[in-house]
C-alpha positions as CSV (number, residue, x, y, z in Angstrom):
1,X,163.5,166.0,121.6
2,X,166.6,164.7,119.8
3,X,170.0,163.7,120.9
4,X,172.9,163.6,118.4
5,X,176.1,161.8,119.2
6,X,178.9,162.6,116.8
7,X,182.3,161.0,116.7
8,X,183.6,160.2,113.3
9,X,186.1,157.4,113.2
10,X,186.6,153.9,112.1
11,X,185.6,151.3,114.5
12,X,185.9,147.6,115.2
13,X,182.4,146.0,114.9
14,X,183.1,144.0,118.1
15,X,183.4,147.2,120.0
16,X,186.4,149.0,121.5
17,X,187.2,150.4,118.1
18,X,190.1,152.4,117.1
19,X,189.5,155.8,115.5
20,X,190.9,156.7,112.2
21,X,193.0,159.8,112.9
22,X,194.5,162.2,110.3
23,X,197.9,160.7,111.0
24,X,196.6,157.2,110.2
25,X,194.9,158.5,107.1
26,X,198.3,160.0,106.0
27,X,200.0,156.7,106.6
28,X,197.4,155.0,104.5
29,X,197.9,157.5,101.7
30,X,201.7,157.0,101.8
31,X,201.2,153.2,101.7
32,X,198.8,153.4,98.7
33,X,201.2,155.7,96.8
34,X,204.2,153.4,97.4
35,X,202.1,150.3,96.3
36,X,200.9,152.3,93.2
37,X,204.4,153.1,92.0
38,X,205.6,149.6,92.5
39,X,202.6,148.1,90.7
40,X,202.9,150.5,87.8
41,X,206.5,149.5,87.1
42,X,205.7,145.8,87.2
43,X,202.7,146.3,85.0
44,X,204.9,147.6,82.2
45,X,207.4,144.7,82.7
46,X,204.7,142.0,82.6
47,X,203.0,143.5,79.5
48,X,206.3,143.5,77.6
49,X,207.4,140.1,79.0
50,X,204.0,138.5,78.3
51,X,204.1,139.7,74.7
52,X,207.6,138.6,74.1
53,X,207.2,135.2,75.8
54,X,203.7,134.6,74.3
55,X,202.4,133.7,77.8
56,X,198.7,134.2,78.4
57,X,199.2,133.6,82.1
58,X,201.7,136.4,82.3
59,X,199.4,138.7,80.3
60,X,196.6,137.7,82.6
61,X,198.7,138.7,85.5
62,X,199.5,142.0,83.7
63,X,195.8,142.5,83.3
64,X,195.3,142.0,87.0
65,X,198.1,144.4,87.5
66,X,196.3,147.0,85.4
67,X,193.2,146.6,87.6
68,X,195.5,147.1,90.6
69,X,196.8,150.3,89.2
70,X,193.3,151.7,88.6
71,X,192.2,150.4,92.0
72,X,195.0,152.0,93.8
73,X,194.5,155.3,92.0
74,X,190.8,155.3,92.9
75,X,191.6,154.3,96.5
76,X,194.1,157.1,96.8
77,X,191.7,159.7,95.4
78,X,188.8,158.4,97.5
79,X,190.9,158.5,100.7
80,X,192.1,162.0,99.9
81,X,188.5,163.3,99.3
82,X,187.2,161.4,102.4
83,X,189.3,163.7,104.6
84,X,187.6,166.8,103.4
85,X,185.2,168.3,106.0
86,X,181.5,168.2,105.7
87,X,179.7,171.1,104.1
88,X,176.2,172.6,104.1
89,X,175.4,170.6,100.9
90,X,177.2,167.4,101.9
91,X,176.5,167.2,105.6
92,X,178.0,163.7,106.0
93,X,181.2,164.7,104.2
94,X,182.8,162.6,101.5
95,X,183.0,159.3,103.2
96,X,180.9,157.4,100.7
97,X,183.5,158.1,98.0
98,X,185.5,155.2,99.5
99,X,182.5,152.9,99.0
100,X,182.0,154.0,95.4
101,X,185.7,153.4,94.7
102,X,185.4,149.9,96.2
103,X,182.3,149.2,94.1
104,X,184.1,150.3,90.9
105,X,187.1,148.2,91.8
106,X,184.9,145.2,92.2
107,X,183.2,145.7,88.8
108,X,186.7,146.2,87.2
109,X,187.9,142.9,88.7
110,X,184.8,141.0,87.3
111,X,185.3,142.4,83.8
112,X,189.0,141.5,83.8
113,X,188.4,138.0,85.1
114,X,185.8,137.3,82.4
115,X,188.3,138.4,79.7
116,X,191.0,136.1,81.2
117,X,188.6,133.1,81.3
118,X,187.4,133.6,77.8
119,X,191.0,133.9,76.4
120,X,192.0,130.8,78.3
121,X,189.1,128.8,76.9
122,X,190.2,129.7,73.4
123,X,193.8,128.7,74.1
124,X,193.0,125.3,75.5
125,X,192.1,123.9,72.0
126,X,195.5,124.8,70.6
127,X,198.0,125.9,73.2
128,X,200.8,128.1,71.7
129,X,204.4,127.7,72.5
130,X,205.6,129.8,75.4
131,X,209.1,131.1,76.1
132,X,209.1,129.8,79.7
133,X,212.5,131.1,80.8
134,X,211.5,134.8,80.1
135,X,208.1,134.1,81.6
136,X,209.5,132.8,84.8
137,X,212.0,135.7,85.2
138,X,209.3,138.3,84.7
139,X,206.9,136.5,87.0
140,X,209.5,136.3,89.8
141,X,210.0,140.0,89.5
142,X,206.3,140.5,89.7
143,X,206.1,138.3,92.8
144,X,208.7,140.3,94.6
145,X,207.0,143.6,93.7
146,X,203.6,142.3,94.9
147,X,205.2,141.2,98.2
148,X,206.5,144.8,98.5
149,X,203.0,146.1,97.7
150,X,201.4,144.0,100.4
151,X,204.0,145.3,102.9
152,X,203.2,148.9,102.0
153,X,199.5,148.2,102.6
154,X,199.8,146.0,105.7
155,X,198.9,147.3,109.1
156,X,196.5,149.8,107.5
157,X,192.8,150.1,108.4
158,X,190.5,147.4,106.9
159,X,187.8,149.7,105.5
160,X,186.3,148.6,102.2
161,X,188.3,151.0,100.2
162,X,191.7,150.0,101.7
163,X,190.6,146.4,101.8
164,X,189.7,146.6,98.1
165,X,193.2,147.8,97.3
166,X,194.7,145.1,99.6
167,X,192.7,142.4,97.8
168,X,193.9,143.5,94.4
169,X,197.5,143.3,95.4
170,X,197.0,140.0,97.3
171,X,195.3,138.5,94.3
172,X,198.2,139.6,92.2
173,X,200.7,138.0,94.6
174,X,198.8,134.7,94.3
175,X,198.7,135.1,90.6
176,X,202.4,135.6,90.4
177,X,203.0,132.5,92.4
178,X,200.8,130.5,90.0
179,X,202.6,132.0,87.0
180,X,206.0,131.0,88.4
181,X,204.9,127.5,89.2
182,X,203.2,127.1,85.8
183,X,206.2,128.4,84.0
184,X,208.5,126.0,85.9
185,X,206.1,123.1,85.0
186,X,206.1,124.0,81.3
187,X,209.8,124.4,81.3
188,X,210.2,120.8,82.6
189,X,207.4,119.1,80.7
190,X,206.8,121.2,77.6
191,X,203.0,120.9,78.3
192,X,201.8,124.4,77.2
193,X,198.2,123.7,78.1
194,X,199.4,124.6,81.7
195,X,199.6,128.3,80.6
196,X,195.8,128.7,80.1
197,X,195.1,126.4,83.0
198,X,197.0,128.8,85.3
199,X,195.1,131.7,83.7
200,X,191.8,130.1,84.7
201,X,193.0,129.8,88.3
202,X,194.0,133.4,88.3
203,X,190.5,134.4,86.9
204,X,188.7,132.4,89.6
205,X,190.8,134.0,92.4
206,X,190.0,137.4,91.0
207,X,186.3,136.9,90.7
208,X,185.8,135.4,94.2
209,X,187.4,138.4,95.8
210,X,185.5,140.8,93.5
211,X,182.0,139.4,94.4
212,X,182.7,139.7,98.1
213,X,183.8,143.3,97.6
214,X,180.8,144.1,95.5
215,X,178.4,142.5,98.0
216,X,179.8,144.5,100.9
217,X,179.9,147.7,99.0
218,X,176.3,147.4,97.9
219,X,175.2,146.7,101.5
220,X,176.8,150.0,102.6
221,X,175.1,151.9,99.7
222,X,171.8,150.3,100.6
223,X,172.3,151.3,104.2
224,X,171.9,147.7,105.4
225,X,172.5,146.8,109.0
226,X,176.3,146.3,109.3
227,X,177.6,142.8,109.5
228,X,178.4,141.8,113.0
229,X,175.7,144.0,114.5
230,X,172.4,142.3,115.6
231,X,169.4,144.5,115.0
232,X,167.4,142.7,117.7
233,X,170.3,142.9,120.2
234,X,170.6,146.6,119.7
235,X,166.8,147.1,120.2
236,X,167.0,144.9,123.3
237,X,169.9,146.8,124.9
238,X,168.1,150.1,124.4
239,X,164.8,148.7,125.7
240,X,166.6,147.4,128.8
241,X,167.8,150.9,129.8
242,X,166.1,152.0,133.1
243,X,163.1,154.2,132.3
244,X,162.7,153.1,128.7
245,X,159.3,151.7,127.8
246,X,160.0,150.8,124.2
247,X,161.9,151.5,121.0
248,X,160.7,151.8,117.4
249,X,161.7,153.3,114.1
250,X,165.2,151.8,114.7
251,X,167.7,152.2,111.8
252,X,171.3,151.1,111.8
253,X,173.6,151.7,108.9
254,X,177.2,152.5,107.8
255,X,178.3,155.9,106.6
256,X,181.4,154.1,105.2
257,X,183.1,150.9,106.2
258,X,183.7,150.7,109.9
259,X,181.7,154.0,110.6
260,X,178.3,153.2,112.0
261,X,175.2,155.3,112.6
262,X,171.9,154.8,114.4
263,X,168.6,156.6,114.7
264,X,165.6,155.5,116.7
265,X,162.5,156.7,118.7
266,X,162.6,155.8,122.4
267,X,159.4,155.8,124.5
268,X,159.9,156.6,128.2
269,X,157.6,156.4,131.1
270,X,156.0,159.8,131.9
271,X,157.3,159.8,135.5
272,X,161.0,159.8,134.3
273,X,160.7,162.7,131.8
274,X,162.9,164.7,134.2
275,X,165.7,162.1,133.8
276,X,166.0,162.4,130.0
277,X,169.6,163.5,130.0
278,X,170.7,160.5,132.0
279,X,168.7,158.1,129.7
280,X,170.3,159.7,126.6
281,X,173.8,159.5,128.0
282,X,173.2,155.8,129.0
283,X,172.0,154.8,125.6
284,X,174.8,156.7,123.7
285,X,177.4,155.1,126.0
286,X,175.9,151.7,125.6
287,X,175.8,152.0,121.7
288,X,179.4,153.1,121.7
289,X,180.8,150.4,124.0
290,X,178.7,147.4,122.9
291,X,178.3,148.0,119.1
292,X,180.9,150.7,118.2
293,X,178.1,153.0,117.0
294,X,179.2,156.5,117.7
295,X,176.9,158.6,115.5
296,X,173.4,158.3,117.1
297,X,170.2,160.3,116.7
298,X,167.7,159.4,119.4
299,X,164.2,160.9,119.7
300,X,162.7,160.7,123.1
301,X,158.9,160.3,123.3
302,X,156.5,160.0,126.3
303,X,154.8,156.6,126.3
304,X,151.7,156.4,124.1
305,X,153.0,159.4,122.0
306,X,153.4,157.2,118.9
307,X,149.7,156.3,119.1
308,X,148.7,160.0,119.3
309,X,150.9,160.8,116.4
310,X,149.2,158.1,114.3
311,X,145.8,159.6,115.2
312,X,146.9,163.1,114.1
313,X,148.2,161.6,110.9
314,X,144.8,160.2,110.1
315,X,143.1,163.5,110.8
316,X,145.5,165.7,108.8
317,X,144.5,164.5,105.2
318,X,140.8,165.5,105.9
319,X,141.9,168.9,107.2
320,X,144.0,169.5,104.2
321,X,141.2,168.4,101.9
322,X,138.9,170.9,103.5
């Protein structure tokens, strides 16, 4: 006997989650599109400004901007595909595209940060002269644009895909602050080694956020138990339901960030087999309220059924061989 609980929506791991409705998805798409347009304009400005001013810090910020543009494009496409309904061949729909986009964004960030750090290392030995006035002007424009980008993305859901896009823009905001401060310091002191030093800081900021994003994306793809949910606590809550004798083959995973699923086998006492519907409803309600797990698959078994199944499994190979 199986019970399937389906309610696809993004949830808060602490429980009492908020579903992601089509209207919320549409707001997310609009925010991503606005941030994408803003970032694309500043990317061009920083590339031209970095080349004219000979500032590696500004070019590094432009490189981060380029990763932002790619990240926002991927996030937008993934969000669009994720709203498509499930099909016979893709029974869970397209939710995992959001995770794949977040994974690709993380890899892109690591590659860009490595390039920035390598270029900064080469410039430390002989720092070239930088046109600091132009550098500061372009960096201030980039700072304002990044602040707008964060505004467009603020208040959205914190799924990995959207959070990946948010982290890109946040990293660029911090980078722009560093470029402005570094340009001002060079303008006052004439110490051009500050330019590659700022680039190193930008690279470190990028790579830290990238590794966190990669780790969480890989956890979802490996169907690890979601962060914030205790495997033992879930098993204990199910086992404490009246009439339940034990639970085994328990699996908890994420379909996408914030959307959790569970499957398990629940052993019940033989005398309560007539109360199966109440037990199923209790477990499903408990999983939803305590752990924000809405997608559940629960197999009900009479006690000792697992041992009988194991005996049959040992007999089957001999029967097949004969």
